[in-house]
C-alpha positions in Angstrom: 0.0 0.0 -0.2 1.6 3.2 -1.3 2.4 6.0 1.8 -0.3 8.9 1.4 1.3 12.2 1.3 0.7 14.7 3.6 0.4 18.3 3.1 2.2 20.6 5.0 0.2 22.0 7.7 -1.3 25.6 7.2 0.5 28.4 9.8 -2.3 28.5 12.0 -2.6 24.3 12.3 0.9 23.7 12.9 0.8 26.7 16.0 -2.0 25.0 17.4 -0.4 21.8 17.4 2.7 23.4 18.5 1.0 24.9 21.6 -0.9 21.2 22.5 2.6 19.7 22.0 4.2 22.2 24.7 1.1 21.8 27.4 1.6 17.8 26.8 5.1 18.1 27.8 4.8 20.7 30.2 2.1 18.1 32.0 5.1 15.5 32.4 3.2 12.4 32.0 4.9 11.4 29.0 7.4 8.5 28.5 11.0 9.6 27.5 10.5 8.2 24.0 7.1 9.9 23.8 8.5 13.0 24.7 11.2 13.0 22.3 9.2 11.9 19.5 6.6 15.0 20.8 10.0 17.3 20.8 10.7 16.2 17.1 7.6 17.0 15.9 7.3 20.5 17.7 10.9 21.5 16.1 9.2 20.3 12.4 6.4 22.7 13.4 8.7 25.7 14.6 10.1 25.4 11.2 6.9 25.3 9.0 5.6 28.6 11.4 9.1 30.2 10.7 8.8 29.7 6.9 5.2 30.8 7.3 6.5 34.0 8.9 9.1 34.7 6.4 7.1 34.3 3.6 4.7 36.7 5.0 7.5 39.1 5.6 8.8 38.9 2.0 5.3 40.0 1.0 4.7 42.6 2.9 7.8 44.0 2.0 7.4 43.5 -1.5 3.7 45.2 -1.2 4.6 48.3 1.3 7.8 49.6 -1.1 6.7 52.9 -1.4 9.0 53.9 -4.4 7.2 54.8 -7.5 9.4 53.4 -9.7 9.4 50.1 -7.9 9.2 47.2 -10.1 7.4 44.0 -9.3 10.0 41.0 -8.3 9.1 37.3 -8.5 8.3 35.9 -4.9 11.0 33.2 -4.3 9.3 30.5 -2.1 11.7 28.4 -0.3 10.8 24.9 -0.3 
């Protein structure tokens, strides 16, 4: 059976899951192995959020360029 490709979560989904993971880890009820898996997932979610924020910042910089002679620039999405 082929693996189902999972799509990357939206910023909001990643942030909500990250907050939930932090709450679970703070309770201290997980085993060491479960804690490490949760931490690893948290790192992945943090990176997802950082990329989304960087992309948003780039878009804002492009849109807020006040120069009259400003030329549109292609948006480079990091993958």
